[in-house]
C-alpha positions in Angstrom: -70.6 -100.2 50.8 -69.2 -99.5 47.3 -69.5 -96.3 45.4 -71.5 -97.9 42.6 -74.2 -99.2 45.1 -74.4 -95.8 46.7 -75.0 -94.0 43.4 -77.4 -96.7 42.2 -79.4 -96.3 45.4 -79.6 -92.6 44.8 -81.2 -93.1 41.3 -83.5 -95.8 42.7 -84.7 -93.3 45.4 -85.3 -90.8 42.6 -87.3 -93.3 40.6 -89.4 -93.9 43.7 -90.3 -90.2 43.7 -88.4 -89.5 46.9 -87.4 -85.8 46.9 -83.9 -85.1 45.7 -82.8 -83.6 49.0 -84.0 -86.6 51.0 -82.5 -89.0 48.6 -79.1 -87.3 48.8 -79.3 -87.2 52.6 -80.1 -91.0 52.9 -77.3 -92.1 50.5 -74.9 -89.7 52.3 -75.5 -91.4 55.7 -75.8 -95.0 54.5 -72.0 -95.7 53.8 -71.2 -94.7 57.4 -74.0 -96.8 58.8 -73.1 -99.9 56.9 -69.3 -99.6 57.6 -68.1 -98.4 61.0 -64.6 -97.8 59.6 -65.8 -95.4 57.0 -64.8 -91.8 57.8 -68.2 -90.2 56.9 -70.3 -91.0 60.0 -73.8 -89.5 60.5 -72.2 -86.7 62.6 -69.7 -85.9 59.8 -72.6 -85.7 57.3 -74.6 -83.3 59.4 -71.5 -81.1 60.0 -70.9 -81.1 56.2 -74.5 -80.0 55.6 -74.2 -77.1 58.1 -70.7 -76.2 57.0 -71.5 -76.3 53.3 -74.1 -73.5 53.5 -71.9 -71.3 55.7 -70.8 -69.4 52.6 -70.9 -65.7 51.8 -71.2 -66.2 48.0 -74.3 -68.4 48.6 -76.2 -65.4 50.1 -76.4 -64.1 46.5 -78.9 -66.8 45.6 -81.9 -65.8 47.9 -81.2 -62.2 47.2 -81.4 -62.7 43.4 -84.6 -64.8 43.9 -86.2 -62.0 46.0 -85.1 -59.4 43.4 -86.7 -61.5 40.7 -89.9 -61.7 42.6 -90.1 -58.0 43.2 -89.2 -57.1 39.6 -91.8 -59.6 38.3 -94.6 -58.1 40.4 -93.3 -54.6 39.7 -93.9 -55.0 36.0 -90.3 -54.3 35.1 -90.4 -56.9 32.3 -93.4 -55.1 30.8 -91.4 -51.8 30.6 -88.5 -53.6 29.0 -90.8 -55.2 26.4 -92.3 -51.8 25.5 -89.1 -50.2 24.6 -87.9 -53.2 22.5 -91.2 -53.4 20.7 -91.1 -49.7 19.9 -88.0 -50.2 17.8 -88.5 -53.7 16.4 -92.3 -54.1 16.2 -92.8 -53.2 12.6 -90.0 -55.4 11.3 -90.4 -59.1 10.3 -90.6 -61.1 13.5 -90.1 -57.9 15.5 -92.4 -58.7 18.3 -91.0 -62.3 18.9 -87.5 -60.9 18.7 -88.5 -58.2 21.3 -89.6 -61.1 23.5 -86.2 -62.8 23.2 -84.3 -59.6 24.0 -86.6 -59.0 26.9 -85.8 -62.4 28.2 -82.1 -61.6 27.7 -82.4 -58.4 29.8 -84.6 -59.9 32.4 -82.2 -62.8 32.8 -79.6 -60.2 33.6 -81.8 -59.2 36.5 -83.3 -62.4 37.9 -80.5 -64.9 37.3 -83.1 -67.7 36.9 -84.6 -69.4 33.9 -88.0 -70.3 35.3 -88.4 -66.8 36.8 -87.6 -65.3 33.4 -90.3 -67.5 31.8 -92.9 -66.6 34.4 -92.2 -62.9 34.4 -91.8 -62.3 30.7 -94.3 -65.0 29.6 -97.2 -63.9 31.7 -97.1 -60.5 30.0 -95.9 -61.3 26.4 -97.6 -64.7 25.6 -101.2 -63.2 25.7 -100.0 -60.3 23.6 -98.3 -62.5 21.0 -101.6 -64.6 20.7 -103.6 -61.4 20.5 -101.4 -60.2 17.6 -102.1 -63.4 15.6 -99.1 -65.6 16.5 -99.8 -69.3 17.1 -100.4 -70.1 20.8 -97.9 -73.0 20.8 -95.2 -70.9 19.0 -95.7 -68.0 21.4 -95.3 -70.4 24.4 -92.3 -72.2 23.0 -90.3 -69.1 22.2 -90.7 -67.8 25.7 -89.9 -71.2 27.3 -86.7 -71.5 25.2 -85.6 -67.8 25.5 -86.1 -68.1 29.3 -83.1 -70.4 29.3 -81.0 -67.3 28.7 -81.8 -66.4 32.3 -79.2 -68.9 33.6 -76.5 -68.0 31.1 -76.6 -64.2 31.0 -75.1 -62.9 34.3 -75.9 -62.8 37.1 -76.7 -66.5 37.1 -77.7 -68.6 40.0 -76.2 -71.8 38.4 -72.9 -70.0 37.9 -72.9 -69.2 41.7 -73.5 -72.8 42.4 -70.7 -73.9 40.1 -68.4 -71.4 41.7 -69.3 -72.8 45.1 -68.6 -76.4 44.0 -65.4 -75.7 42.0 -63.8 -72.8 43.9 -63.7 -70.7 40.8 -64.4 -66.9 40.8 -68.1 -66.2 40.5 -67.4 -62.8 38.9 -65.2 -64.4 36.2 -68.0 -67.0 35.5 -70.5 -64.1 35.1 -68.2 -62.4 32.6 -67.6 -65.7 30.7 -71.4 -66.1 30.3 -71.9 -62.9 28.4 -70.8 -63.9 24.9 -72.4 -67.4 25.0 -75.7 -65.8 26.1 -75.6 -63.2 23.3 -74.7 -66.0 20.8 -77.7 -68.1 21.8 -80.0 -65.0 21.7 -78.8 -64.2 18.1 -79.5 -67.8 17.0 -83.0 -67.6 18.5 -83.7 -64.3 16.8 -82.6 -65.8 13.5 -85.0 -68.7 14.1 -87.8 -66.3 14.9 -87.2 -64.3 11.7 -87.2 -67.3 9.4 -90.2 -68.8 11.1 -92.3 -65.7 10.8 -91.0 -65.2 7.2 -92.2 -68.7 6.3 -95.5 -68.7 8.3 -96.4 -65.1 7.9 -97.7 -62.5 10.4 -100.9 -60.4 10.9 -99.3 -57.1 9.9 -102.5 -55.1 10.5 -102.9 -56.2 14.1 -99.2 -55.6 14.7 -99.4 -52.2 13.1 -102.4 -51.2 15.2 -100.5 -52.2 18.4 -97.3 -50.5 17.5 -99.1 -47.4 16.4 -100.7 -47.1 19.9 -97.2 -47.5 21.4 -95.7 -44.9 19.0 -98.4 -42.4 19.8 -96.7 -42.0 23.2 -93.6 -40.9 21.4 -90.0 -42.2 21.9 -89.2 -40.0 24.9 -92.3 -41.1 26.8 -91.6 -44.8 26.1 -88.0 -44.4 27.0 -88.7 -42.5 30.2 -91.2 -45.3 31.2 -88.6 -47.9 30.5 -85.5 -46.1 31.7 -85.4 -47.5 35.2 -86.0 -51.0 34.0 -83.2 -50.8 31.4 -80.9 -49.3 34.1 -81.3 -52.2 36.5 -79.0 -54.7 34.8 -76.5 -52.0 34.1 -76.3 -51.1 37.8 -76.2 -54.7 38.9 -73.6 -55.9 36.4 -71.7 -52.6 36.5 -71.2 -52.9 40.3 -69.8 -56.4 39.8 -67.5 -55.8 36.9 -66.2 -52.5 38.1 -65.2 -54.1 41.4 -67.4 -51.8 43.4 -69.4 -54.8 44.8 -69.0 -58.6 44.9 -71.8 -60.7 43.3 -73.4 -61.2 46.8 -73.3 -57.4 47.5 -74.7 -56.7 44.0 -77.6 -59.1 44.7 -78.5 -57.1 47.8 -78.2 -53.9 45.7 -80.6 -55.5 43.2 -83.2 -56.1 45.9 -83.1 -52.5 47.2 -83.1 -51.2 43.6 -86.1 -53.2 42.6 -87.9 -52.3 45.8 -87.4 -48.6 45.3 -88.3 -48.6 41.6 -91.4 -50.7 42.1 -92.7 -48.8 45.1 -91.8 -45.2 44.4 -91.1 -44.8 40.7 -93.4 -47.2 38.9 -95.8 -47.6 41.9 -96.7 -51.0 40.7 -96.5 -52.7 44.1 -97.8 -51.6 47.6 -96.0 -51.8 50.9 -98.7 -54.2 52.2 -97.8 -56.7 49.5 -94.1 -57.0 50.5 -94.8 -59.8 53.1 -96.5 -61.8 50.3 -93.4 -61.3 48.1 -91.1 -62.4 50.9 -93.1 -65.6 51.3 -93.0 -66.3 47.6 -89.2 -65.9 47.6 -88.8 -68.1 50.6 -91.0 -70.8 49.0 -88.7 -70.6 45.9 -85.4 -70.7 47.8 -86.2 -73.2 50.6 -86.2 -76.3 48.3 -82.9 -75.1 46.8 -81.4 -74.7 50.3 -82.4 -78.2 51.3 -80.9 -79.7 48.1 -77.8 -77.6 48.6 -77.1 -78.8 52.1 -77.7 -82.4 51.1 -75.6 -82.0 48.0 -72.7 -80.7 50.0 -72.7 -83.7 52.2 -73.1 -86.1 49.3 -70.2 -84.5 47.4 -67.9 -85.0 50.4 -69.0 -88.6 50.8 -68.3 -89.5 47.2 -65.0 -87.7 47.4 -64.0 -89.8 50.4 -65.1 -92.9 48.4 -62.8 -91.6 45.6 -65.6 -91.6 43.0 -64.1 -88.6 41.1 -60.8 -90.4 40.7 -62.5 -93.7 39.7 -64.7 -92.0 37.1 -61.9 -89.9 35.8 -59.6 -92.9 35.4 -62.3 -94.9 33.6 -63.2 -92.1 31.2 -59.6 -91.1 30.5 -58.7 -94.8 30.0 -61.6 -95.5 27.6 -61.7 -92.2 25.7 -58.3 -91.2 24.7 -59.4 -88.7 22.1 -60.3 -85.3 23.7 -63.0 -84.5 21.2 -64.8 -87.8 21.8 -64.4 -87.3 25.5 -66.0 -83.9 25.4 -68.9 -85.2 23.3 -69.5 -88.0 25.8 -69.5 -85.5 28.7 -71.9 -83.2 26.8 -74.3 -86.1 26.0 -74.1 -87.2 29.7 -74.9 -83.6 30.9 -77.8 -83.3 28.5 -79.3 -86.6 29.8 -78.8 -85.4 33.4 -80.4 -82.0 32.6 -83.5 -83.9 31.3 -84.1 -85.7 34.6 -82.5 -83.5 37.3 -82.8 -79.9 38.4 -79.8 -77.6 37.8 -78.7 -77.0 41.4 -78.2 -80.7 42.5 -76.8 -81.6 39.0 -74.0 -78.9 39.3 -73.2 -79.6 43.0 -73.1 -83.4 42.5 -71.3 -83.6 39.1 -68.8 -80.8 39.3 -66.5 -82.7 41.7 -66.7 -85.7 39.4 -66.3 -84.1 36.0 -64.0 -81.2 36.7 -60.9 -83.3 37.3 -61.5 -85.1 33.9 -61.9 -81.9 31.9 -58.9 -80.2 33.6 -56.8 -83.4 32.8 -57.4 -82.8 29.1 -56.5 -79.1 29.3 -60.0 -77.5 29.6 -60.1 -74.3 31.6 -62.4 -74.6 34.7 -64.3 -71.4 33.7 -64.8 -72.8 30.2 -66.1 -76.1 31.6 -68.5 -74.1 33.9 -70.0 -72.3 31.0 -70.3 -75.6 29.1 -72.0 -77.3 32.0 -74.5 -74.5 32.6 -75.4 -74.3 28.8 -76.0 -78.1 28.9 -78.3 -77.8 31.9 -80.0 -74.8 30.4 -81.0 -77.0 27.5 -82.4 -79.4 30.1 -84.8 -76.6 31.1 -86.7 -77.0 27.8 -86.4 -80.8 27.3 -88.9 -83.3 28.8 -89.4 -85.0 31.2 -88.2 -82.4 33.9 -88.0 -79.3 31.7 -88.9 -76.7 34.3 -89.3 -73.9 31.8 -91.8 -76.1 29.9 -93.9 -76.6 33.0 -93.9 -72.9 33.8 -94.8 -72.0 30.3 -97.5 -74.7 30.2 -99.0 -73.3 33.4 -99.4 -69.9 31.7 -101.2 -71.2 28.6 -102.5 -74.7 29.5 -100.8 -76.2 26.5 -99.3 -79.6 27.1 -95.6 -79.9 27.9 -95.1 -82.3 25.0 -96.7 -79.9 22.5 -94.5 -77.0 23.7 -91.4 -79.2 23.4 -92.4 -80.3 19.9 -92.8 -76.7 18.8 -89.5 -75.8 20.4 -87.6 -78.5 18.7 -86.0 -76.2 16.1 -84.9 -73.7 18.7 -83.4 -76.5 20.8 -81.4 -77.7 17.8 -79.9 -74.1 17.6 -79.2 -74.3 21.4 -77.3 -77.5 20.7 -75.4 -75.9 17.9 -74.4 -73.1 20.3 -73.3 -75.7 22.8 -71.0 -77.4 20.2 -69.5 -74.0 19.4 -69.0 -73.1 23.1 -67.4 -76.6 23.7 -64.9 -76.5 20.9 -64.2 -72.8 20.6 -63.0 -71.9 24.1 -62.5 -68.2 23.1 -66.3 -67.8 23.2 -66.2 -68.3 26.9 -62.8 -67.0 27.8 -62.4 -63.9 25.6 -63.6 -61.4 28.2 -61.9 -62.9 31.3 
């Protein structure tokens, strides 16, 4: 059974709406069933699945998912938003910019784009609408800024890339800092010019900020202190060498638990079982995809797919700039139709040899890949952030995507800068 038929069958199964994990499992087993001489028998595939998830770094993923759930229900995103609104609220586009910065900080806690949209959006979108901002603009800015959740460390996609490539997860986290800040700055610039052009209801905003300022700076800061401290503790533990990303993920769970239960008192002990169930429902599909992706990646390696694709692309695109543009377009298209986890696990073994052959640093390529797939979060038809934001406001996904078009263009501009200016990703490592 040829590699082309195997990959075509995978896309056929996806078109038939067969779940990604099941599709990967079927095409992983089929070559061994069709050809007895092929190394990857059904037993080999199952062993690859089990062995693939026997990984210490992988434990960080469910821990960050659980921490994100606890912090969402613990209203930590609301505390972050208050302190940013206090300082920025009276400026042009101050409230939308406060939303973007809140997404930036919350992304440094949850490691997930959809989780960032859900946690920040559920609190800020109604407020933006109440203050006179258009409903579709309010929804779009949260959906796009939520993409920062997978670029700013800690990031679940970076963990997956590290697992697939063998690169240091800590270095990937560090490499994501400047790209994440760059994208956030571009989004704040967009929000400023949008609000300058369309205007704001200054009276409503002033009334809201006046209420917040009546509390006084120290009261607002004291309320927000533990929320602001959370990403500092998590990232500080990783970058200082005190803890590995996996250990820092466990620290984040206990930190969010203590802050939510005993400091903010926004959750009750009786609710913890519900939160554990929510985290398991989020992580279980990822785990099934992960196990099947591990087996599939080993099967396509045995079929020499990475070598075949690499030879074809390097033979047909001799110019490094053109090759990088082709890879970016390909990743953007994949991000539109496939979730981040399987995309990274399937494509890393195929594309990494190509990019290293033209001198691209593996960490640089990892950032490039994650930014590409982050754009996929806000582009139809499978833009997860769009669906999460749509569920919060009942605005159609197409309408949100249309309103987000300008911000997506800036995201693409950032992608080009990240692709062709390696220093943006590699400066801190």
